[in-house]
C-alpha positions, 0 to 999 in steps of 0.5 A: 499499500505504501508503494501505490500511495506514492504513485497516486501522490506523484499521479495527483502532483503531476495532474495538479500541474498539468491543471495550473498549466492549462489554466495559465495556458488559458488565461494567456489565450483570453488576454491575447484574444481580447487584446486581439479584439480590442485592437480590431475595434480600436483598428476600425474606430480610427480607420473610421475617423481618419475616413471622416477626415477624408470628406469635406464639403464642396458647395453644398455636396460632400465629397470623399478624397481619393485617398479616403475612398482607397481606404473604405474599399481595403476596409469596409463594404460601403459608406455613408453620410447621415444628416441629423434628419437621417437623410444620405447626403453622401454615400459610396458607390458600392452601397447596396440599394436596399440601404439608400434611404432615409432612417429614422432617429430609432432606426440609427441609433439600433445600426450605430453600434450593432448591425445594419442588414448583416452587415456589422457597423462602425461609425462616426460623427463628422460635424453634426453629421453621422458617418456610417461605415459597413464592414463585411458580412460575418467578418465581426461578432458584435456582443453586448455583456450586462453583468450586475455591480455585485458580480463586477465587485466581486470578480477576482473573488469569484475568479479564484473560487472557480479556479479552486473548484476547477483545481479540486475537480482536476485532483478528485478525477486524478486521485480516482484515475491513479487509485484504479492505475495504483491497484492494477500496478501495485501487484506488478511493482510487488512482483518486480521487487520480489524477484531477487527472492528468486521465488515463483510469483503467481500473479493475476494474469487478467486485466490491462496489464496480464502480458506484463503478469504473465511475462514476470510468472515466466522470469519467476519461474526461470529464476526460481528453478536456476536457484533450485538448480544452483543451490542442488549442484553446490550441494551435490558437489560439497557432499561428493567431495567432502569424502575423497578430500578426507581421504586425501588429508588423512593420508598427507598428514600420515604420509608428513608425520611419517619418519620413514619417509624422506624430507622430500616427500614429507615437504610434498604431502605438507603441500598436498594437505595445505592445497587440499585445506584450500579445497576444503575451505572453498567448499565451506565458502561455497555452502555458506555463500549459498546458504547466504543467497537463498532468502529462504534461511533467517538466522537467528541472533543471540548474545554472544561473547565475542572475545569468548567465541574467537578465541575458542576458534582461535585454539582449533586453529592452532591445534588443526590447520595453521602451521609453525610458520604463522603466529596468532598472538590474540590479545585478550581484553582486561574485561573479556565478559563484557564484550557480548553482541547480538549475533550468530555463532556459525556465521562469526565463526565463518567470518573470522575463519574467512579473515585468518584464512585470507591472511594465511592463503596470502602469505605462504611464506608465514606472517604474525596475525594480531587479534585485538578487541576494543569497546568504543561506546556501544560498539565492539572494535576488532581489529585482525592485523598481520605483517604479510604481504598486505595488498595491492592498491587496485586490490585495497580500493576494490575491497573499500568500495561497497559496490565492488563487495558485491562482485566478487569476480572483479577481485579475481582469486586474491581476496574473492570469495571468502572476503566477500562472504565476509562482507555478508555477515557483517551487514547481517549483523548490522556492522562495518568493516574497513581495510587498511595496509599497514606502514611496516606491511600487512593487511589490517581489518577492522570490524565494528559490531 
C-alpha cells in the first residue's frame, strides 16, 4: 500500500501541474484574444476617424478624397453620411440599393453600434452628421454583455473560487484515475521487487497488464528453477567432494608425519595437505554463499561473547589447521566478559575463519597475525592484522568500495569469495568493516559489531 500511495501522490502532483499549466495557457489565450479583439475595434474606429477627415463639403455636396476612397475599399464594404434627419447626404458607390434610403432616429440608434442588414457597423461623428461604415458580413461578431454590480465588484473573488473548484475537480479525477491505475500496477511492482527472492510468482494474469504479469510469472519461474539447480549443484558437489577430500587430507597428514618418509616427500605431502585445506575452505565458502544468498534462511541472533568465541576458534585453528610458520597473537581485553553482541555463532566463526585464512593463504612464507578487541561506545572494535605482503592498491580500492564488494568476480583469486562472504555476514549483523595496509607491510581489518 505504501508503494501505491507513492504512485497516487505522484499522479495527483503531475495532474495539478498540468491543470495549473492549462489554466495559465487559457488565461494567456483569453488575454491575447481580448487584446486582439480590442485592437481590431480600435483599428476600425481609427480608420473611421481618418475617413471622416477625408470627407469635405464642396459647395452643397459632400465628397470623399481619393485616399479616403482607397481606405474605404480596403477596410469596409460601403459607407454613407447621414444628416440629423437621417437623410443620406453622401454615399459610396458600393452602397447596396436596399440601404439607399432615409433612416429614423430610432433606426440610427439601433444600428449605429450593431448591425444594419447583417453588416457590422462602425460609426463616427462628422460635424453635425454621422458617418456610417459597413463591414464585411460575418466578419465581426458584436455582442452585448450585462453584468450585475455585485458580480463586477467581486469578480476577482469569483474567479479565484471558480479556479479552486476546477483544481479540486482535477485533483479528484486524478486521484480516482491514479487509484485505479495503482490497483493494477501495485501487484506488478510487488512482483518486480520480489524477483530478487528468486521465488516463483503467481500474479493475476487478467486485466490491462496481463501480458506484463505473464512475463513476470515466466521470469520468476525461470529464476526459481535456476536457483534450485544452483543450490542442488553446490550441495551435490560439496557432498561428493567431502569424502575423498577427507581421505586425501588424512593420508597427506600421515605421510607428512611418518618418520621413515624422506624429507622431500614430507614436504610434498605438506603441500598436498595445504592445497587440500584450501579446497576444503572453498567448499565451506560455497556452501555458506549458497546459504547466505538464499532468502529461505533466517538467522537467529543471540547474545554472543565474541572474545570467548574467537579465542576458542583460534585455538582450534592452531591445533588442527595452521602450521608453525604462522604465529597468532590473541590479545585478551581486561574485561572480556563485557564483549557481548547479538549475533549468530556459525556466521561469526565463518567470518573470523575467512579473515584469518585470507592472511594465511596470501602469505605462504608465514606471518604473524594479531587479534585485538576494543570497546567503542555500544560498538565492539575487532582488529585483525598481519605483517605479511598486504594488498595492492587496486585490491585495496576494490575491497573498500561498497559497490565492488558485492561483485566478487572483479577481485579475481585474491580476496575473492571468502572476503565477499565476510561482507555479507557483517551486513547481516548490521556492522561495518574497513581495510588498510600497515605501514610496515601487511593487511589490517577493522570490524565494528
